N, C-alpha and C positions, 0 to 999 in steps of 0.2 A: 521528269515531267516533256512532255514534248509540248513545242509551242503551237503546234500547226491548228492547235483547238482554239486558239487566241486569237480573235480579230479585232482589232484596233480601226475605227473610222474616224481618221483624226478633225474628216471635214464635219463630220455630224454635231449636231445640236444635243446630242447627249453624252453627259459626262465622260470621259473617258476614264472615271474610277469607278464607274459603274456599267461602263463597258465591258469591263475588264472581272468585274463582281458575276456579270449575270455567261459571260463566257465559262470560269473557273464553275462556278453555280449552273451549269445545262451539263459539262462534263461530269461534273459528280453524281449531279441524278439519272442521269445514261450511264454507268457507269464504268464511262472510262478510265478515271481517277478512282479507284477502290480504297477504302474504310483501312486508313496504316501510310494511306501514298501520301513521302514528302513533297513539300512545295516548295518552290525555289525561294533561295533567303529574298529580303527584300532587296536588297542590294544588286545581289546576280539578274533580278527581273530586272529590276530597272535598268539596267547596261546592258541587259540583251532587248527590251523594246522598246528604248530608249525612251522613259517614260522618266518623271520624277519620283521618286522614296514617297512623296505624299500620295501620288496616283496610286500607287503601290500597298500602299499603307492601308490609304482610305477602301478600298478594294476587301484585302484581307483581312479590316478590323469587324467590316457590314457582316462578311464570312464565318467571322469568327461570334458577330452578336447572333446572327442565328443558325449559329451548331454545327455546321456547315463546314468545319475547320477547327482546329482546336493550337493552343499558341504553346509549346513545352520550350520551360525553359533552360536556353543554356541550348536548345535542340533545331529549335525551330517550327516551321507550320504544317499538321498532316490533318488529313482528311480523319474527323471523325465523324460520321455517321454513313451509315448503307444502306441508301436510299436508291433505286430504278424506281424510273420511271414508265409504262408502256407508252405504248405510240400516241397518238394524240392525235384521236378520232374528234367527232361536233359534237360540240357543250355540251348543248341540249341533250342529248341519247344516256341512256344506261350501260351502256357499254363501256363511254367515254371516262365518267366517272370512273370506273374501273379502271383502266386502264390508267388513267392521272396518279390512282391510288398510291399511296406509296407501299411496298416489297415489306408484310406483316412477320415480324421478326418471329421464330417459336423459343417462347421463354421457356414452355414443357414439354420433352421429347419423349413425347409415351408410342413415335413410334416404333420399324422393327429394323431403321435404314442405317441405325447403328450399333453402336455398344459401349459402355464400361470404360471415358475415358479418362477414370484415374490408372488406373487396371492394363490401361493399352501399354502391354511390351512396349515400347515406342525406344527405351533408350537398348536396351540387349538385343532388338532388333538390328539399330543402328549399325552396329557392332559389327555384326552378322553383313550385312550389307557393303561396310566398306574394307572388312576384307575381302570378301567379292569382289569388292571394282580392284584391289588393289594387285587381282592375278588378272594380268591385264590379256595375257598367254590368251585364259581359261575363258575373255568375253569377249574378243575379236571377232568367234564365230557366230552362226548363224544357233547352232547347238544339236541335238535331234530332235524330232519328228515325235517318237516316242514321247522323251520327254529325258533328262539331265539323269544319267544311270547313276549318278551320286543319291540322288533322289528319289528316284523309283526303290534302292535298296535301304536306305530310312525308312522311306515308307514302306515298307515289305515287312521288318524290324516291326512299327510303330503300331501300326494297322493290328497287324499277332495280339501283343499286346493291350493295346487299349481295347478294341473288338474286337480278336475272339478269328480275324479272317486268316486265313488258310492261300496265301500266292506266290508266289514267287517274282521277283522284281521284272524278272522279262514278260510282267503279263498285267500287268502294271502299266493304264497311256494316262501322260499330262496334262490338262485342258485349264483356260483360262475360265472355270466355274463350271457349272454343274449344263449351264445349258450348254455350253461351247459340246460337251460334251457327249450330252445327248445326240446333238445333230451328226455328231461321229459315228454315231452306234447304228442309229435310222439306218444308214447308209450297208453297217452287215447283220441288220434284222428282216429285211424283206423274206428270206428265203424260210422264215415262221412266220408269214403269213404279214397282213397290213393292216387288221385289231389289234388294237389295246387295251386292256381293262385298267383305269384307274378309279380310286376310293372316290365318291360325289365329295363336295371341295376339298377335293386332294392341292397338289401343288399343281397351281397354271400357269403358271414359267413354264412347265414339262409340257403339262399339257400343247399350249400353243407349240412348242416343237415339232413338235408328235403330229398334229399339227400342218402345220408347214414345208412337212417332210409328207405329204400326201399318209398318214395314216387316220384311221377313221375310231376315234375313242369311246370305249364303251363303260360309260360312268358305275358302279355298281355301288351296294350299297355293304360299305363295311370291307370286311374280307369276302364276299359270297361266292365260297370255292363251287358249290351247285351250279349258281350263274356259267362262271366260266369253262362247266363241263359241256351243259348246254346248251351256250353260244359257240360254239368250236373252236375259244381263241385260247392261241397256244401264249401269247403276251403276255406280262401283266407286271406294271407298275405302282410297288408300295411304299408306303415308309414307316415299317415295322415300328421302328425306334421310340415311334409315335406318333399316335395319330392327329389331325390336322385339322379335323371334329372333335373330337372327343379327350384329344392329347395323352392322349395310352397308349401303353406299347399294348403290339400285338402280342396278346396271350403262344402259352410254350403249345396246346393246342391244335390252334388257328395257323401257327409254324409247322404243325408238322404234316396239317391237311393241305398246307399251300407247297410245299415242299415233294407231297405223297403226287399232288396234281403234276406238278411237274415232270416230273416222274413216268407216270402212267402217260402222257400227254403230248413228250417230249417236246414241252411248254421251256418259257424261258422266263425268269424274275425279276426283276431289277429295282434295287434294293436304293432307294435312295433313305442313308444313316446319315440326314441332316445334325450334325452335333449328337451324335451318336452318343460320347462318350461326355457330356456334360450335363448326366440328369445327376440331378440336387439332392432331391428328398428319397433315391433309394437308388438301387444297387442297380448298374447298368446291365441289360441284358441283355447278350453275346447278339453277334449280330447271323442274321440268315445264312451268310455267304460259307461264315465259319459254321455250318452245321449238312452245307451237302455244297460245294467248288465247283463243281460241272453247273449246276443248272441257275445258279443265280451271278448277275450282271450286281456289282458292288461298287456304290458310286458315294464318296466323303471327300470334305471338303474347309474349307478353316478360314470363315469369311466369318464369327464369330469365335473364334478363338486367337487369332491371331487379331486381323487386322483386314477389315470390311474390304479397304484396300487392295489390299492383295491379295489377285485374285486365281489362284491357285486351285485349283478342284482335283483328283486323280479315280480313275476307273479300271476294278481290277477287271479282266474278260474272262469268262472260262476259256480252257483250251482248243473248245470248241467255234469259236465263233477267233481264237487267234489268228486261225489259220486264213479268215477272210482280212481280218486283218491285215497282214503281213504283203500279201499280193498287193494291199496300196498304197501301204504305210509311204513311199516314193510319192506319193500324189498328195501326199497332208504336207499342211506347213504347222510346225508347235504355234498355239495360242497363246501362250503363257511366257511371261520372262524369262530368258537364262539365268538372269542375272540375281532374279528374286528363287529361281527354284534351284540357285545353288546356297544361295541364302538361306531358305526352310532346310534345306540336306543339313546344313552346320548348324543351324538352330534347332534340328532336331537330333542329330546326335551328343549335341552341348546335356541333352536333360529341360536343356529348357523349357518346351513346351510341355513336358512333365510338371513343371512347380505354378507355369503357369492356368494350367488345367486347376488344377488345387486351391490358388486363390480362385479363380472367379467361380469354383463352385460353390467355394460361402459366401462370393460376394451375388451371385443370383441368387442364393437362397435364402441371405437375405432380402434382394430387394423385393423378390416373389412372398416372402412375408408379410412384410410390411403392406407392401399394393393391397393384396385379398384384405389384409387387419382392414387398411384403409374404404376399402369398397362396402367392405363387409358393414362397416361404421356409419357409410355416407347414406347406402342405399338398405339394407337394411333384408329382407325380406323377398321384398320387390323385386331385387336383384337375383340371375342364376348366372353362378363365374365356373369358369372351367382356366387351372392352370394348362400350360402347354411348355415343358421346362426345359423341351432341344428347342423351340425354339422364341422361350426368354420372352413368352407374352401369357397376356390372359385375355379370357373371349369376355364383354359381360353385355347378360343378354336381359335386357327391358321390356314391361309393356312396350309397344308402340307408341307414341301420340302422334302419329302427322308429324313431324318435323325429321330435319337430319342434324343428326347434335355432333356427330361429328363433323360440318361444317360452321356451327355455330362455336363450338371450339377450339377451331380453327382461327377463329374471325377474336378470340378470346387470349389467344398465344399460347393453348394445348394442340399436341398434335396429336390426331388418334386414327384412327382406319375404319370407315364404317363396309362391315362384312356383310355380302348375302347372307338374310337368310330365311331359310324352306319351311318355318311355324307362322299362320298367319296370327298378328295380335304384336308380332313382337319383333325389337330392331336390336341389332347383335355390335359391335366396337371387339377391333384389338385392339388392347393396352398393354404394348412393348416397354420392357422396363428396364432394358440394356443399357440405354442411353443415360437416363434418368440419373441423378443425386440420389439419393433414399431422403434425404431431409426435401427436396423437388414432391416428391409422391404424394403427400398428403394435401397439398396446395393445390398440386395439382386435380386430383382426385372431389374435392369440395369445391370447380369451379365446373367441373362437369354434376354436381350433387344442384347445384342450382340452379347452371341451366336445366340441365331438366327438371327440377320442381318447376320454374319459370316455363318452359315451355309447356307439360301438362296445366297448368295452370291456367294457359291462352288456350292451348288446346280444345 
């Protein structure tokens, strides 16, 4: 703890213990002393600030009473609560009240930004990271711009075994997640035009990449092959392992039609196989790329299989794009950590990811079942639910009552996501189940039910 935050005016009429109390409290509220921070002992702070122990004890005691810090026997004083106040404004404005309001903790996480904390394979992942960090010669260089050879070789084996992807390590590119790979890809796609088709309600972050890169995005209804022919489009972005609107995988006849379109028009298909190997209610369908490795660009990642914080994705380019990439590859820097790449290669070789995948399938099968049952019990026939296996979420659609359920749920500690709904008179929420425990699902849904019933009565 730095003492720069402590300002004691010895000439002030305000008692020094109160000045010290205010300084520490303000530092906690502003986030300068996060929860868990150990404060200096009474003896040390007394010596360093030239204040009496009674003064320090008085300040600490007041902070303890108000819950800002807590005393741990035989250890000392620690910041106990995580409160961050916004910048203060005029006290009479509504914005002022909102800015000064403490950050609300998420009690029930039905968002899509985390994974099951108990199943996260952190212990084994740490072992592989430690092994790489001990290989000094391997980590003192920038690494390969295309991605580490060891990881690309491991991914060639893994993707074929799990998703039927047919490729060599030389055709694999590594990057820090899907968006980073798409930005790189956009520079290779211009010979095929600057219009790209996507399904309505598809992956919006991919859409933003295309728009940022100067592409025109044509949104279609599902896999509308006829629209691709009629509009002369040669690029199409799809999620065949699980449609983001319906939750259903692309049927085999649609897959053949799309591949035939690409062959006939010289087009390319960008296959986002997000969590394609994670289906648990049915056997995963093989990738499109495995059916035609020359017309399909395959993209995969590990954010929900390993850890969201490990930002590693991979892209398999057909040979017709590799020449263009090789000519410019020296101009690209690798965006994914070399250390994490080598650790993931080791993790794959050890078979740990296969075992982790089997565990996750069981866990998410149970969670999805409990969530669907809870929603049925809470809302009955009023609601329409759609399970999205790959996205680890359920879409809940209810008759619109004119209120924002997502906002109200957030106020009550339930994190959900409001999603646009094209049907008049309806509103939809996305409920992720990866980051919530099985025991917390029903209480979270009960809060949503009470919010909806209450708001409907008021509307």
